[in-house]
N, C-alpha and C positions, 0 to 999 in steps of 0.2 A: 210451443206445444202446451205449456202450462196454462196458457190463456184459454185453451179449448180442450180441457182434459176429457170431458165426456165424449166429444167428437173423436178425439184421438183414440180413446178406448174402444169406441164402436168400430171405427175404421180398422183398428188392429185386430179385433175379433173376426171381422169379415175375412181378412187376409190370412191370419194364422190358421183358420179352419181349413184352408186350401193347401197349406205348406206341408211338405214331407219332412224327412229326417236329415237330409243332406242338402243344405240350402245355400245358394249363392244369392246374396242381396246386392243387386246392381244399383248403385247410386245410394249408398248407405248414409251419406252425410256424416254428422257427428254421432250417429248411433242411437237416435231416439227409438227407432224401431228394433234395432239390432238386439238390444237387451232383452226383448221379449222372445227372442229366438234361441236364447242360450240354454234352453232345456233340450235342444235337439242334439243329434249325434254330431253334426258338423255344421258350422256356420262360416261362410267366407264373405266378409264385408268388403265391398269394392267401391272405390270412389276415385275420381280423377284428381281430387284436391288432397295433397299430402297433409295439409293442416287439419283437415277433417279426420283423416285416418289417425293422426297423432292424438287428437282429442278423444277419439273413440277408444284407442288403446289405453289412454289414461283413465278413462271411465271404467273399463272392464278388466284391465290387467291382463295377466298371462293365463287366460282361460284355456284349458287343454283342447277344447272343442272349437275355439275361435281362431280363424286365420284372417289376415287382412292383406289387401292388395291396393296399391295406388296405380290406377289404370283406367283408361277409357274402355268402354265395352267393345270397341272396334279393334283393340290392340291384340297382338299375338300372345301377350301375357294373359289376357282374359281367356283366349281360346285354350290356353294350356290348362285351365281349370277343369277341362274335360277329364283329365287324368284322375281327378278326385271323385269321379262318378256321382255328380250331383243329381238329385231327383227333382229339384225345384229351383227355379230362378225367379226371385221376387223383384219386381220393378214397381215401386209404389210412388206415384206422383213424380215420376222421373222422365218417362218416355216423351212427354210433351216438351221437355227442355232440350231434346236432341234433334238436330237439324235433319239427319237422315234416320228417321225412325224405322224404316224398313230394314236397313242394314243392321241397326241395333237389335231389332227383334230376331233377325236371322242369326246373329251372333249368339244371342241368348239360347235360342233353340239348339244351336250346334253343340253346345257344351253338355247338354242333358243326356242322360241315359234314355234308352227307348222306354216309353211309358211315362217319362217325366213331364212336368208341367211348367209353363211360364205363367205366373200370376201377375196380372197388371191391374193397377188402379190408376185411371187417367181422367182428366177433366172432360166433361161431355158437352155435347150440343155446340157444334161449330158456330151457329148463329149467335151464341151468347158470348163469343170472343169480344173482349173489350180492353179498355185501358189497364185494368187490374192485371189481366193476363199478360199484356206487354211488359208491364213493370215487374212481373214475376219471372220474366224470361221464357214465357210459353211461346212456342212456335205455332201452336194450334190447340183446338179442342177437338174431340172425336165424336163421330157418329158410329152407330153399331156397324154400318157397312164398311167404315174405315178399318175397324178392328177385324172384321171378317176378311177383308181383302189382304191386310197385312199377315194374318194368320195363314191364309191359303198360300201366299207367296213364300212363306217360311216353312211350309210343309207341316203346319200345325192344325189340329182339329179343334173345333170349339167344344169345350166341355161345359162351360158356363159363360154367359154374357148377359148382364142385366144392369140397369141403372140403379143408383143409390143416391140418397139425399135429395129428394124432390123439393123440400122446402128451401134448401140452399140454392137450388137453381133459380127460384123466383127472386131471392135476395140478390144473387149475383147479377141477374138481368136488370134489376132496379138500380143497383149501383153503377153498372156499366153503361146502360142505355138511357136511363131517366135522370139519375142524379149526376152522372158523368164523373164519378169519383175515381181517383187514381189508386185508392187503397181502401180496404175495409176498416171501419173504425173499431176501436177497442170496445166501445159500448155495444155495437152490433154483435161482435164476436161473443162477448160475455152473455148477452141476452139469448142469442141463438144456442149457445152451449148449455146454458142452465135450464132453459124452459122448452126449447124446441127439440133438441137432440134426443132426450130420453123418450119422449112420446113418439117421435118419428122412427127411432130404432125398433120399438116394439111393433109399430104398424107395418114397417117394411119387412120385418121378419115373417109376417103373415102373408102379405101381398106385395111383391116387387112393384115399384111404381112404373108407369109408362114412360116417364122421363125423370132425369135427375141431374144433379151437378156433376156426378162422376159415373164412370162405367167400371164395373168389376168384370174382369175377363180371366178365365182359366182355360189355357190353351195347351192341348196335349200333343206330345211328340209321338 
């Protein structure tokens, strides 16, 4: 995250603007995003990797409003989080790593209070799937209609659904389909973060792009 601090800050602002006060973060990893949520009433950080949760707890200590859970989204333990009355389930760059994404989204919807939202950030444009995606453990990239279908099957209404990071999509395509790279280079990431992201963030705040590297979805129960 430190290599792309401008991009992470921009991504975080987009997602935080949609989150409520009682948040379940599905797929929290080591807590890079979790720390930005700790001004909320309740944050439940969930990840299937115990080592990630251990590191997250070491970073943030015994915060009164922070709970953690080592669990898959499909588990009964995850479903038991409904008792905490969450109003938001955040799933940021995680759904593409789950084989059964339909079941995962339905599980997230099930724990929410009526009127609650699932906030997704996922990689976009299936045709741009390439070696970098495979190496990152992505099962897929998403089209708008994929999210619409998943939402409808989970009983969720589309509150917001639009592309972000138009410039990143072009770079991803170049790496995957022209240069045939297996990973992004540090130099690419640094240049993109320093020079492209600040300009692009301002432009996309005015006019959402017709395509982008990611899709931001806010799905209402």
